[in-house]
PyMOL CGO cylinders between C-alpha atoms (Angstrom):
from pymol import cmd
from pymol.cgo import CYLINDER

trace = [
    CYLINDER, -3.41, 81.14, -9.61, -6.62, 79.05, -7.52, 0.3, 1, 1, 1, 1, 1, 1,
    CYLINDER, -6.62, 79.05, -7.52, -8.51, 76.47, -9.30, 0.3, 1, 1, 1, 1, 1, 1,
    CYLINDER, -8.51, 76.47, -9.30, -11.95, 76.85, -9.22, 0.3, 1, 1, 1, 1, 1, 1,
    CYLINDER, -11.95, 76.85, -9.22, -12.65, 74.59, -5.90, 0.3, 1, 1, 1, 1, 1, 1,
    CYLINDER, -12.65, 74.59, -5.90, -10.00, 76.57, -3.94, 0.3, 1, 1, 1, 1, 1, 1,
    CYLINDER, -10.00, 76.57, -3.94, -11.93, 79.69, -5.05, 0.3, 1, 1, 1, 1, 1, 1,
    CYLINDER, -11.93, 79.69, -5.05, -15.51, 77.84, -3.80, 0.3, 1, 1, 1, 1, 1, 1,
    CYLINDER, -15.51, 77.84, -3.80, -13.63, 77.15, -0.64, 0.3, 1, 1, 1, 1, 1, 1,
    CYLINDER, -13.63, 77.15, -0.64, -12.94, 80.72, -0.20, 0.3, 1, 1, 1, 1, 1, 1,
    CYLINDER, -12.94, 80.72, -0.20, -15.77, 81.39, -0.33, 0.3, 1, 1, 1, 1, 1, 1,
    CYLINDER, -15.77, 81.39, -0.33, -17.67, 79.41, 1.25, 0.3, 1, 1, 1, 1, 1, 1,
    CYLINDER, -17.67, 79.41, 1.25, -14.91, 79.45, 4.23, 0.3, 1, 1, 1, 1, 1, 1,
    CYLINDER, -14.91, 79.45, 4.23, -16.03, 83.19, 4.62, 0.3, 1, 1, 1, 1, 1, 1,
    CYLINDER, -16.03, 83.19, 4.62, -18.90, 81.96, 6.68, 0.3, 1, 1, 1, 1, 1, 1,
    CYLINDER, -18.90, 81.96, 6.68, -16.60, 81.33, 9.39, 0.3, 1, 1, 1, 1, 1, 1,
    CYLINDER, -16.60, 81.33, 9.39, -16.09, 85.93, 9.03, 0.3, 1, 1, 1, 1, 1, 1,
    CYLINDER, -16.09, 85.93, 9.03, -12.11, 84.73, 8.98, 0.3, 1, 1, 1, 1, 1, 1,
    CYLINDER, -12.11, 84.73, 8.98, -9.34, 87.54, 10.25, 0.3, 1, 1, 1, 1, 1, 1,
    CYLINDER, -9.34, 87.54, 10.25, -7.30, 85.35, 8.24, 0.3, 1, 1, 1, 1, 1, 1,
    CYLINDER, -7.30, 85.35, 8.24, -7.52, 82.69, 5.78, 0.3, 1, 1, 1, 1, 1, 1,
    CYLINDER, -7.52, 82.69, 5.78, -4.84, 80.75, 3.68, 0.3, 1, 1, 1, 1, 1, 1,
    CYLINDER, -4.84, 80.75, 3.68, -5.57, 78.28, 1.43, 0.3, 1, 1, 1, 1, 1, 1,
    CYLINDER, -5.57, 78.28, 1.43, -3.36, 75.95, -0.16, 0.3, 1, 1, 1, 1, 1, 1,
    CYLINDER, -3.36, 75.95, -0.16, -3.17, 74.28, -3.36, 0.3, 1, 1, 1, 1, 1, 1,
    CYLINDER, -3.17, 74.28, -3.36, -1.44, 70.78, -2.52, 0.3, 1, 1, 1, 1, 1, 1,
    CYLINDER, -1.44, 70.78, -2.52, -3.15, 68.17, -4.98, 0.3, 1, 1, 1, 1, 1, 1,
    CYLINDER, -3.15, 68.17, -4.98, 0.40, 68.21, -6.86, 0.3, 1, 1, 1, 1, 1, 1,
    CYLINDER, 0.40, 68.21, -6.86, 1.65, 66.41, -3.75, 0.3, 1, 1, 1, 1, 1, 1,
    CYLINDER, 1.65, 66.41, -3.75, -0.52, 63.27, -3.95, 0.3, 1, 1, 1, 1, 1, 1,
    CYLINDER, -0.52, 63.27, -3.95, -1.51, 62.82, -7.23, 0.3, 1, 1, 1, 1, 1, 1,
    CYLINDER, -1.51, 62.82, -7.23, -1.98, 58.97, -8.26, 0.3, 1, 1, 1, 1, 1, 1,
    CYLINDER, -1.98, 58.97, -8.26, -1.49, 57.82, -4.75, 0.3, 1, 1, 1, 1, 1, 1,
    CYLINDER, -1.49, 57.82, -4.75, -4.20, 54.94, -3.11, 0.3, 1, 1, 1, 1, 1, 1,
    CYLINDER, -4.20, 54.94, -3.11, -6.96, 56.17, -2.21, 0.3, 1, 1, 1, 1, 1, 1,
    CYLINDER, -6.96, 56.17, -2.21, -7.60, 59.53, -4.05, 0.3, 1, 1, 1, 1, 1, 1,
    CYLINDER, -7.60, 59.53, -4.05, -10.99, 59.54, -6.13, 0.3, 1, 1, 1, 1, 1, 1,
    CYLINDER, -10.99, 59.54, -6.13, -9.24, 62.43, -7.76, 0.3, 1, 1, 1, 1, 1, 1,
    CYLINDER, -9.24, 62.43, -7.76, -10.91, 65.31, -5.58, 0.3, 1, 1, 1, 1, 1, 1,
    CYLINDER, -10.91, 65.31, -5.58, -7.92, 67.74, -4.04, 0.3, 1, 1, 1, 1, 1, 1,
    CYLINDER, -7.92, 67.74, -4.04, -5.82, 67.93, -1.32, 0.3, 1, 1, 1, 1, 1, 1,
    CYLINDER, -5.82, 67.93, -1.32, -5.70, 72.11, 0.17, 0.3, 1, 1, 1, 1, 1, 1,
    CYLINDER, -5.70, 72.11, 0.17, -4.33, 73.41, 3.64, 0.3, 1, 1, 1, 1, 1, 1,
    CYLINDER, -4.33, 73.41, 3.64, -6.20, 75.93, 4.99, 0.3, 1, 1, 1, 1, 1, 1,
    CYLINDER, -6.20, 75.93, 4.99, -5.12, 78.19, 7.90, 0.3, 1, 1, 1, 1, 1, 1,
    CYLINDER, -5.12, 78.19, 7.90, -7.38, 80.04, 9.10, 0.3, 1, 1, 1, 1, 1, 1,
    CYLINDER, -7.38, 80.04, 9.10, -8.54, 82.51, 12.00, 0.3, 1, 1, 1, 1, 1, 1,
    CYLINDER, -8.54, 82.51, 12.00, -11.27, 83.47, 13.59, 0.3, 1, 1, 1, 1, 1, 1,
    CYLINDER, -11.27, 83.47, 13.59, -13.26, 84.01, 16.95, 0.3, 1, 1, 1, 1, 1, 1,
    CYLINDER, -13.26, 84.01, 16.95, -16.09, 81.67, 16.08, 0.3, 1, 1, 1, 1, 1, 1,
    CYLINDER, -16.09, 81.67, 16.08, -13.12, 78.95, 17.16, 0.3, 1, 1, 1, 1, 1, 1,
    CYLINDER, -13.12, 78.95, 17.16, -12.63, 80.65, 20.82, 0.3, 1, 1, 1, 1, 1, 1,
    CYLINDER, -12.63, 80.65, 20.82, -13.71, 78.06, 23.33, 0.3, 1, 1, 1, 1, 1, 1,
    CYLINDER, -13.71, 78.06, 23.33, -13.95, 75.66, 21.29, 0.3, 1, 1, 1, 1, 1, 1,
    CYLINDER, -13.95, 75.66, 21.29, -11.65, 72.13, 21.22, 0.3, 1, 1, 1, 1, 1, 1,
    CYLINDER, -11.65, 72.13, 21.22, -9.83, 70.87, 17.81, 0.3, 1, 1, 1, 1, 1, 1,
    CYLINDER, -9.83, 70.87, 17.81, -12.18, 68.64, 16.51, 0.3, 1, 1, 1, 1, 1, 1,
    CYLINDER, -12.18, 68.64, 16.51, -15.19, 71.51, 17.31, 0.3, 1, 1, 1, 1, 1, 1,
    CYLINDER, -15.19, 71.51, 17.31, -12.72, 73.40, 14.88, 0.3, 1, 1, 1, 1, 1, 1,
    CYLINDER, -12.72, 73.40, 14.88, -12.45, 70.97, 12.04, 0.3, 1, 1, 1, 1, 1, 1,
    CYLINDER, -12.45, 70.97, 12.04, -16.19, 70.16, 12.10, 0.3, 1, 1, 1, 1, 1, 1,
    CYLINDER, -16.19, 70.16, 12.10, -16.74, 73.71, 11.75, 0.3, 1, 1, 1, 1, 1, 1,
    CYLINDER, -16.74, 73.71, 11.75, -14.88, 73.91, 8.79, 0.3, 1, 1, 1, 1, 1, 1,
    CYLINDER, -14.88, 73.91, 8.79, -16.08, 70.42, 7.57, 0.3, 1, 1, 1, 1, 1, 1,
    CYLINDER, -16.08, 70.42, 7.57, -19.43, 71.88, 7.51, 0.3, 1, 1, 1, 1, 1, 1,
    CYLINDER, -19.43, 71.88, 7.51, -18.54, 75.06, 6.10, 0.3, 1, 1, 1, 1, 1, 1,
    CYLINDER, -18.54, 75.06, 6.10, -17.36, 73.52, 3.66, 0.3, 1, 1, 1, 1, 1, 1,
    CYLINDER, -17.36, 73.52, 3.66, -19.46, 70.52, 2.96, 0.3, 1, 1, 1, 1, 1, 1,
    CYLINDER, -19.46, 70.52, 2.96, -20.60, 71.08, -0.24, 0.3, 1, 1, 1, 1, 1, 1,
    CYLINDER, -20.60, 71.08, -0.24, -17.07, 70.57, -1.56, 0.3, 1, 1, 1, 1, 1, 1,
    CYLINDER, -17.07, 70.57, -1.56, -16.84, 67.11, 0.30, 0.3, 1, 1, 1, 1, 1, 1,
    CYLINDER, -16.84, 67.11, 0.30, -16.07, 64.46, -0.36, 0.3, 1, 1, 1, 1, 1, 1,
    CYLINDER, -16.07, 64.46, -0.36, -16.30, 65.39, -4.74, 0.3, 1, 1, 1, 1, 1, 1,
    CYLINDER, -16.30, 65.39, -4.74, -13.92, 67.60, -5.23, 0.3, 1, 1, 1, 1, 1, 1,
    CYLINDER, -13.92, 67.60, -5.23, -11.97, 68.28, -2.15, 0.3, 1, 1, 1, 1, 1, 1,
    CYLINDER, -11.97, 68.28, -2.15, -10.69, 65.06, -1.76, 0.3, 1, 1, 1, 1, 1, 1,
    CYLINDER, -10.69, 65.06, -1.76, -8.24, 66.21, 1.73, 0.3, 1, 1, 1, 1, 1, 1,
    CYLINDER, -8.24, 66.21, 1.73, -8.22, 68.78, 4.07, 0.3, 1, 1, 1, 1, 1, 1,
    CYLINDER, -8.22, 68.78, 4.07, -5.25, 70.05, 6.58, 0.3, 1, 1, 1, 1, 1, 1,
    CYLINDER, -5.25, 70.05, 6.58, -6.94, 72.29, 8.78, 0.3, 1, 1, 1, 1, 1, 1,
    CYLINDER, -6.94, 72.29, 8.78, -4.88, 74.61, 11.39, 0.3, 1, 1, 1, 1, 1, 1,
    CYLINDER, -4.88, 74.61, 11.39, -7.63, 76.86, 12.79, 0.3, 1, 1, 1, 1, 1, 1,
    CYLINDER, -7.63, 76.86, 12.79, -6.90, 79.49, 15.33, 0.3, 1, 1, 1, 1, 1, 1,
    CYLINDER, -6.90, 79.49, 15.33, -8.42, 82.11, 17.66, 0.3, 1, 1, 1, 1, 1, 1,
    CYLINDER, -8.42, 82.11, 17.66, -6.92, 85.90, 17.29, 0.3, 1, 1, 1, 1, 1, 1,
    CYLINDER, -6.92, 85.90, 17.29, -5.91, 85.24, 20.89, 0.3, 1, 1, 1, 1, 1, 1,
    CYLINDER, -5.91, 85.24, 20.89, -3.68, 82.41, 19.84, 0.3, 1, 1, 1, 1, 1, 1,
    CYLINDER, -3.68, 82.41, 19.84, -2.00, 84.80, 17.42, 0.3, 1, 1, 1, 1, 1, 1,
    CYLINDER, -2.00, 84.80, 17.42, 0.69, 86.40, 20.24, 0.3, 1, 1, 1, 1, 1, 1,
]
cmd.load_cgo(trace, "trace")
């Protein structure tokens, strides 16, 4: 079962109109590590036309902007895999 944070992240990322969106809660792998102030760790795999023509950094910025209300409080870290539909072939 997904957490409330994971569900909210999924809602926020809908603004990027993903064709595919998978979010994994990896928090259990990072519990107690230095610097973790209690927020969750998530891996985001997202495929969207919104990334077409954008560099990796700009793609990540779009994801961070969409998720801004959860950062840095509810989410401590995001691992982002952002692709366009063309990159799946």
